[in-house]
C-alpha positions as CSV (number, residue, x, y, z in Angstrom):
1,M,78.8,77.3,104.9
2,S,76.7,79.9,103.0
3,E,76.2,81.9,106.2
4,Y,79.9,82.7,106.4
5,H,81.5,85.5,104.5
6,K,85.1,86.6,104.0
7,A,86.5,88.9,106.6
8,E,87.2,92.4,105.4
9,R,90.2,94.5,106.3
10,R,89.2,97.4,108.5
11,V,92.5,98.9,109.6
12,E,95.6,99.8,107.5
13,V,98.8,98.9,109.2
14,S,102.2,100.3,108.3
15,T,105.4,98.4,108.3
16,G,106.5,100.0,111.6
17,E,103.1,99.3,113.2
18,S,103.4,95.6,112.2
19,V,106.8,95.4,113.9
20,R,105.4,97.0,117.1
21,I,102.2,94.9,117.1
22,L,104.2,91.6,116.8
23,R,106.7,92.8,119.4
24,E,104.0,93.6,121.9
25,L,102.2,90.3,121.2
26,Q,105.5,88.5,122.1
27,D,105.5,90.6,125.4
28,M,108.8,92.1,124.4
29,S,110.1,95.7,125.0
30,Q,112.1,97.5,122.4
31,N,115.1,96.9,124.6
32,D,114.4,93.1,124.7
33,L,114.1,93.1,120.9
34,A,117.3,95.1,120.6
35,V,119.2,92.5,122.7
36,V,117.9,89.5,120.8
37,T,118.5,91.1,117.3
38,G,121.6,93.3,117.8
39,I,119.6,96.2,116.3
40,P,119.9,99.3,118.5
41,Q,116.8,100.2,120.5
42,S,116.8,103.6,118.9
43,T,116.7,102.0,115.4
44,I,113.8,99.8,116.5
45,S,112.0,102.9,117.7
46,A,112.6,104.7,114.4
47,I,111.4,101.6,112.5
48,E,108.2,101.4,114.6
49,N,107.5,105.1,114.0
50,D,108.2,104.7,110.3
51,R,111.1,107.1,110.4
52,V,113.6,104.5,109.1
53,R,112.9,102.0,106.3
54,L,112.9,98.4,107.5
55,G,114.8,96.9,104.6
56,V,115.1,93.2,103.7
57,E,118.0,92.3,105.9
58,R,116.5,93.9,109.0
59,A,113.2,92.3,108.2
60,K,114.9,88.9,108.2
61,V,116.5,89.5,111.6
62,L,113.4,90.9,113.2
63,A,111.2,88.1,111.7
64,R,113.5,85.5,113.3
65,A,113.2,87.2,116.7
66,L,109.4,87.8,116.3
67,R,108.8,84.3,115.0
68,C,107.1,85.3,111.8
69,H,107.8,85.4,108.0
70,P,109.6,88.5,106.9
71,A,106.8,89.2,104.4
72,V,104.5,89.8,107.4
73,L,106.7,92.8,108.3
74,V,107.7,94.0,104.9
75,F,104.2,93.8,103.3
76,P,101.7,94.2,106.2
77,G,98.8,95.4,104.0
78,W,99.3,93.1,101.0
79,D,96.0,92.1,99.5
80,I,96.7,89.1,97.2
81,E,93.3,89.3,95.5
82,H,93.6,93.0,94.8
83,E,97.2,92.8,93.7
84,S,96.7,89.8,91.4
85,A,93.8,91.7,89.6
86,A,96.0,94.7,88.8
């Protein structure tokens, strides 16, 4: 196993970008996500473009629809090793 090394993060992802990426991976449009969540499409667009804060309650609703943990959306760039050393 000595030939393997830990992967390094190469791209920073914002909260909005994490929502968009997961939505697209699920093959959903913003309208599809709006129907499933009850969140207006315009709000989803604003979240994805980082014009509106996601917030915990919206993160829970979106996470359910996108089948992920809310922390994936709220803290997309969390680095446990870096944060625990601080």
